[in-house]
C-alpha positions in Angstrom: 0.3 0.1 -0.1 1.3 3.5 -0.7 0.8 6.2 1.5 2.0 9.7 0.8 3.0 11.6 3.6 3.9 15.7 3.4 7.0 16.6 4.6 5.1 18.5 7.4 4.1 15.0 9.2 7.2 12.8 8.4 8.0 12.7 12.0 4.7 10.8 12.3 5.3 8.5 9.6 6.6 5.3 11.4 3.4 5.5 13.8 1.5 5.4 10.4 2.8 2.5 8.8 2.7 0.8 12.0 -1.0 1.2 12.5 -1.7 0.1 9.1 0.4 -2.8 9.3 -1.5 -3.9 12.8 -4.7 -3.3 11.7 -4.5 -4.5 7.9 -5.8 -8.2 9.1 -3.4 -9.8 6.2 0.2 -9.9 5.3 0.9 -6.5 3.4 3.6 -4.2 2.9 3.3 -0.6 3.6 5.3 2.2 1.5 5.4 5.7 3.1 6.5 7.8 0.1 8.0 11.4 1.9 6.6 14.2 -0.3 10.1 16.0 -1.1 10.2 19.5 -2.7 9.6 19.4 -6.2 6.7 16.6 -6.3 3.6 18.2 -7.2 0.7 16.5 -5.3 -0.6 13.5 -3.7 -1.5 12.2 -7.4 1.8 12.4 -8.7 3.3 10.2 -5.6 0.8 7.9 -5.9 1.6 7.6 -9.8 5.3 7.2 -8.9 4.2 4.2 -6.5 2.0 2.8 -9.3 4.5 2.7 -12.1 7.7 1.9 -9.6 6.6 -0.4 -7.3 5.9 -4.4 -7.5 2.5 -5.6 -6.4 -0.8 -7.5 -7.3 -3.1 -5.0 -5.7 -2.4 -1.7 -4.4 -4.0 0.6 -1.5 -4.1 4.5 -2.0 -4.5 6.3 0.9 -3.4 9.4 3.0 -1.0 9.6 5.6 -4.4 11.0 7.8 -6.2 8.1 7.0 -6.6 5.6 10.1 -7.7 2.3 9.6 -10.5 0.1 11.4 -9.1 -3.7 12.4 -8.7 -6.0 9.7 -9.6 -3.4 6.7 -7.2 -4.7 4.4 -8.5 -8.3 4.7 -12.1 -7.6 4.8 -11.8 -5.3 1.3 -9.4 -7.9 -0.6 -11.8 -11.0 0.4 -14.6 -8.9 -0.9 -12.4 -8.1 -3.9 -11.8 -11.7 -4.5 -15.8 -12.6 -4.0 -16.8 -10.3 -6.1 -14.2 -9.6 -8.9 -14.6 -6.3 -8.5 -11.5 -4.6 -9.7 -11.4 -1.2 -7.2 -12.9 -1.6 -3.5 -13.8 1.7 -2.1 -13.3 1.7 1.7 -15.9 3.3 4.0 -13.7 7.5 4.4 -17.2 8.2 6.5 -18.3 10.6 3.9 -19.1 9.6 0.3 -20.7 6.2 1.1 -18.4 4.4 -1.5 -19.6 6.9 -4.1 -15.9 8.3 -4.5 -12.7 5.7 -3.8 -11.0 8.3 -1.8 -9.0 5.3 -0.7 -9.0 2.2 -2.2 -7.6 -1.5 -3.1 -7.5 -1.7 -6.7 -6.2 -4.9 -9.0 -2.7 -3.6 -10.7 -4.0 -5.6 -14.1 -7.4 -3.2 -14.3 -5.3 -0.3 -13.2 -3.1 -0.5 -15.8 -5.8 -0.4 -18.5 -6.6 2.9 -17.6 -4.1 5.6 -17.7 -1.0 3.8 -19.5 0.5 2.3 -15.7 -0.5 5.8 -13.8 -2.8 4.9 -10.9 -4.8 8.1 -11.6 -5.2 10.6 -14.8 -2.3 12.5 -14.5 -3.2 15.9 -15.2 -4.8 16.3 -11.5 -2.7 17.4 -8.4 -4.6 17.0 -5.0 -8.4 16.2 -6.0 -10.7 14.9 -8.2 -8.4 11.8 -9.4 -10.1 9.9 -7.3 -13.5 10.7 -8.5 -12.7 10.3 -11.9 -11.1 6.5 -11.3 -14.6 6.1 -9.7 -16.4 6.7 -12.2 -14.7 4.8 -14.6 -14.7 1.6 -12.5 -18.5 2.0 -11.9 -19.2 2.8 -15.9 -17.5 -1.0 -16.1 -19.1 -2.6 -13.6 -16.0 -3.2 -11.7 -16.6 -1.2 -8.4 -17.2 -2.2 -5.5 -17.7 -0.8 -1.9 -16.7 -2.2 1.4 -18.2 -0.5 4.3 -17.2 -2.7 6.9 -13.3 -1.7 5.6 -12.9 2.1 7.2 -10.0 4.1 6.5 -10.9 7.5 7.8 -9.5 10.9 7.8 -8.5 12.1 10.6 -7.4 15.9 10.3 -8.5 18.3 12.9 -8.0 21.6 11.1 -9.7 19.9 7.6 -12.7 22.1 8.3 -10.4 25.3 9.0 -8.3 25.1 5.9 -10.5 23.0 3.8 -10.3 23.7 0.0 -10.6 22.1 -3.2 -7.8 22.6 -6.1 -9.9 24.6 -8.8 -7.8 23.8 -11.7 -8.4 19.9 -10.8 -12.2 20.9 -10.6 -12.1 22.9 -13.9 -10.3 19.3 -15.1 -12.9 17.4 -14.3 -15.8 18.7 -15.6 -14.0 19.4 -18.8 -13.0 15.6 -18.6 -16.6 14.5 -17.9 -17.7 16.5 -20.7 -15.4 14.6 -23.0 -16.4 11.3 -21.3 -20.1 12.3 -22.7 -19.6 14.0 -26.1 -17.4 11.1 -26.7 -19.6 8.2 -25.4 -17.1 6.6 -23.4 -19.1 6.8 -20.2 -22.8 5.6 -19.7 -25.3 8.4 -19.0 -26.7 7.1 -16.0 -22.9 7.0 -14.9 -22.5 10.0 -15.6 -25.4 11.4 -13.9 -24.4 9.9 -10.5 -21.3 12.1 -10.6 -23.1 15.2 -11.0 
């Protein structure tokens, strides 16, 4: 699993790795990706991991997400049982609608963005929304409400913002998908 950690949170990165390993409920490897100068956001960090790490299944998450007990085992079991290629964790806010954190199968992932996990034009936001929309369109998206990865950021509501360029990019790409008939109309409507 890949967990980007911003430079200002590097001191707590070992705790983040330990809690994810202890609560996974199955064997896994946690790779902390420390955001160095020159890195351009969460999407770039995960795309780097997708291109450079050896895995069959990958969890994309954040350094400020706390997992429930056995979260990975429960999500993985659901993936195997259903054949879904993207399992959204319960993040406490989107009910699986958007995989803000998810378990993804590498073979399927590689069919979307030439080896990247997310569309590389995004920086911080909407990459997970687009990936969720594509998975739903292909009927390979699942949701595991018992597998919780919930954000713990006590100042989020004070500083909360959405990267405006990412929002514009999402809306333009969504319009392109619609124009080219790449995404079913009912799926486009789900993602408003």
